[in-house]
Phi, psi and omega in degrees: 000320181296323180297336177299323183271351185306312180299324180292314181296323180293332181261352185293146174234150181289139175289145176293143179274129173224149182300332184279359186309312181298327181285343184285342181281329184301311179298324179294316179298314180300311185286321180288333174294317178297319180295313183292334179264005176078013180280343178205168179272160176302322179296316180292324177295319178295319179296317180296322177296317178298319178298318179294320178297319180297327177289323180283322185248092190305328182264005182275136184250000000 
């Protein structure tokens, strides 16, 4: 089983550390919950997540 992941691990790179990292999960959880329960469309959920990210990451476009 471990050999299955070997190619992925060999090409993996570390994510850059930013202070906002922990905050980035909240919009995704909120929006994918809405999508999975039929409260919004995947497109609207993705847009709302992007809008939330832009508020958290001032220089992100």
